[in-house]
C-alpha positions in Angstrom: -10.9 -30.0 -11.9 -14.1 -28.5 -13.0 -15.5 -30.1 -16.2 -18.2 -27.5 -16.8 -18.7 -25.9 -20.2 -17.4 -22.5 -19.2 -14.8 -23.2 -16.5 -13.3 -26.5 -17.7 -9.7 -25.3 -17.4 -9.9 -24.0 -13.8 -8.3 -25.8 -10.9 -10.4 -24.4 -8.1 -7.9 -25.4 -5.4 -5.2 -23.6 -7.2 -7.5 -20.6 -7.6 -8.2 -20.6 -3.9 -4.5 -20.9 -3.0 -3.7 -18.0 -5.3 -6.4 -15.9 -3.7 -5.0 -16.6 -0.3 -1.5 -15.6 -1.5 -2.8 -12.4 -2.9 -4.6 -11.5 0.3 -1.5 -12.4 2.3 0.8 -10.2 0.2 -1.8 -7.3 0.3 -2.5 -7.6 4.0 1.1 -7.6 5.2 2.1 -4.9 2.8 -0.8 -2.7 3.8 0.0 -2.9 7.5 3.7 -2.1 6.9 2.9 0.6 4.4 0.4 2.2 6.9 3.1 2.4 9.6 6.0 3.5 7.4 3.9 5.9 5.4 2.7 7.7 8.5 6.2 7.9 9.9 7.5 9.3 6.6 4.5 11.6 6.2 4.9 13.0 9.7 8.6 13.6 9.0 7.8 15.4 5.8 5.3 17.6 7.5 7.2 18.3 10.7 10.5 19.2 9.0 8.8 21.6 6.6 9.9 25.2 7.2 7.7 26.8 9.9 6.7 23.6 11.6 7.9 22.1 14.8 11.0 20.3 13.5 11.6 22.7 10.6 14.8 21.5 8.9 15.3 22.1 5.2 18.2 19.7 4.6 16.4 16.8 6.3 13.2 17.6 4.6 15.0 17.7 1.2 16.5 14.3 1.8 13.2 12.7 2.9 11.3 14.4 0.1 13.9 13.2 -2.5 13.7 9.6 -1.1 9.9 9.7 -1.4 9.8 11.2 -4.8 12.4 8.7 -6.2 10.8 5.6 -5.0 7.2 6.5 -5.8 8.4 7.4 -9.4 10.0 4.1 -10.2 7.7 1.8 -12.1 6.8 -1.1 -9.8 8.0 -3.9 -12.2 11.4 -2.2 -12.4 11.5 -1.7 -8.7 11.1 -5.4 -8.1 14.2 -6.1 -10.3 16.2 -3.3 -8.6 15.4 -4.7 -5.2 16.4 -8.4 -6.0 19.7 -8.1 -4.0 17.9 -6.7 -1.0 15.1 -9.3 -1.3 17.7 -12.1 -1.4 19.3 -10.7 1.8 15.9 -10.3 3.6 14.0 -13.3 2.4 16.7 -15.6 0.9 14.7 -16.1 -2.4 13.3 -14.0 -5.2 10.4 -16.4 -5.8 7.2 -16.6 -3.7 4.8 -14.3 -1.9 7.4 -13.3 0.8 9.8 -12.3 -1.9 7.3 -9.7 -3.2 6.9 -8.0 0.2 10.0 -5.7 0.2 9.2 -4.3 -3.2 5.5 -3.9 -2.3 6.3 -2.1 0.9 9.1 0.1 -0.5 7.0 0.9 -3.6 3.8 1.8 -1.7 5.1 3.6 1.5 6.4 6.7 -0.3 3.1 6.9 -2.3 1.1 6.8 1.0 3.5 9.2 2.8 2.6 11.9 0.4 -1.1 11.3 1.1 -0.3 11.5 4.8 1.5 14.8 4.3 -1.4 16.2 2.4 -3.8 15.1 5.1 -1.7 16.8 7.8 -1.4 20.0 5.9 -5.2 20.2 5.8 -5.5 20.4 9.6 -6.5 23.8 10.9 -3.3 25.5 12.0 -5.2 27.2 14.8 -5.8 23.8 16.5 -2.0 23.1 16.4 -1.2 26.6 17.8 -3.8 26.2 20.5 -2.2 22.9 21.6 1.3 24.6 21.6 0.0 27.5 23.7 -1.2 25.0 26.3 2.3 23.6 26.6 1.7 20.4 24.7 4.9 18.6 23.7 5.6 17.5 20.1 4.7 13.9 21.0 1.4 15.0 22.5 0.6 17.2 19.5 1.3 14.2 17.2 -0.8 11.7 19.1 -3.6 14.0 20.3 -3.9 16.5 17.5 -2.2 15.6 14.2 -3.1 11.9 13.9 -6.7 12.2 15.2 -7.5 15.3 13.1 -6.1 13.8 9.9 -7.5 10.2 10.5 -10.3 10.4 7.9 -7.7 11.4 5.3 -5.3 8.7 6.5 -7.9 6.0 6.2 -9.0 7.3 2.8 -5.4 7.3 1.7 -4.6 3.8 2.9 -7.7 2.6 1.1 -6.4 4.0 -2.2 -3.0 2.6 -1.5 -4.4 -0.9 -0.6 -6.2 -1.0 -3.9 -2.9 0.0 -5.7 -1.2 -2.8 -3.8 -3.6 -5.4 -5.1 -2.6 -4.3 -8.6 1.1 -4.5 -7.6 0.7 -8.1 -6.3 -0.7 -9.0 -9.8 2.4 -7.5 -11.4 4.6 -9.2 -8.9 2.9 -12.5 -9.8 4.2 -12.2 -13.4 7.7 -12.7 -12.2 6.9 -15.6 -9.8 5.6 -14.0 -6.6 2.5 -16.2 -6.6 -1.0 -15.0 -6.2 -3.8 -14.4 -8.7 -1.5 -12.4 -11.1 0.9 -15.4 -11.3 -2.0 -17.8 -11.9 -3.6 -15.6 -14.6 -0.3 -15.2 -16.4 1.1 -18.8 -16.2 -2.1 -20.8 -16.4 -4.4 -18.3 -18.2 -2.2 -16.3 -20.7 0.6 -18.6 -21.5 -1.6 -21.7 -21.8 -4.3 -19.8 -23.6 -6.9 -20.7 -20.9 -9.0 -17.5 -21.0 -11.5 -18.8 -18.3 -8.6 -18.9 -15.8 -7.7 -15.3 -16.6 -11.3 -14.1 -16.4 -12.0 -15.7 -13.0 -8.7 -14.5 -11.5 -9.6 -11.0 -12.7 -13.1 -11.2 -11.3 -11.7 -12.3 -7.9 -9.2 -9.3 -8.0 -12.1 -7.0 -8.7 -14.1 -8.4 -5.8 -11.1 -7.8 -3.5 -10.8 -4.2 -4.7 -14.5 -3.6 -4.2 -14.4 -5.0 -0.6 -11.4 -2.9 0.3 -13.1 0.2 -1.1 -16.3 -0.5 0.8 -14.5 -1.1 4.1 -12.4 2.1 3.6 -15.4 4.2 2.8 -17.4 2.8 5.8 -14.6 3.5 8.3 -14.0 7.0 6.8 -17.7 7.9 7.1 -17.7 6.7 10.8 -14.7 8.7 11.9 -15.2 11.8 9.8 -16.9 14.3 12.2 -17.2 17.1 9.6 
């Protein structure tokens, strides 16, 4: 325990453990969101009228799923997904219990960003690939994903930052991490230094994510 004048209430080991929990929840959910978001975004794009898999009923169903789940406030989504979380994880407490809600909450949000990125691709490039006999799979891997990659990276950066905020909210209902520490130890026990330090660490994580995302985007953006 630190006995300094300003940080006398802080258990630095607990703060470190909470930081690791936040990074764990954010890291796992970002990877899963990146994969699921790209799949959903591609389906939204490809099933739009005039595209390769143009199918209005399927597009309507996927679009409705995306719109519904990205519109539900995250704190409510956690509660709604408790039965699913219990099936998948076996508990509603702890960092693993937060993952289903984090992933299901963020993937539709990112999917819309993926769809927007794909729509910005020059249609002439896609048509040129078609005219050369490229299959849909080839167009996806050789044209759509590479051409939209700067937008995809920029989108996952924004989503990752949102996920850091989601982990803090999940912490309030027992998911662990910095949000849990700031609420239980900081707010409920009126230990403001705990809340301030937890907030500063969250801000540092956000700044690092933004820096990495901007750096990668600048490296792969050929425009």
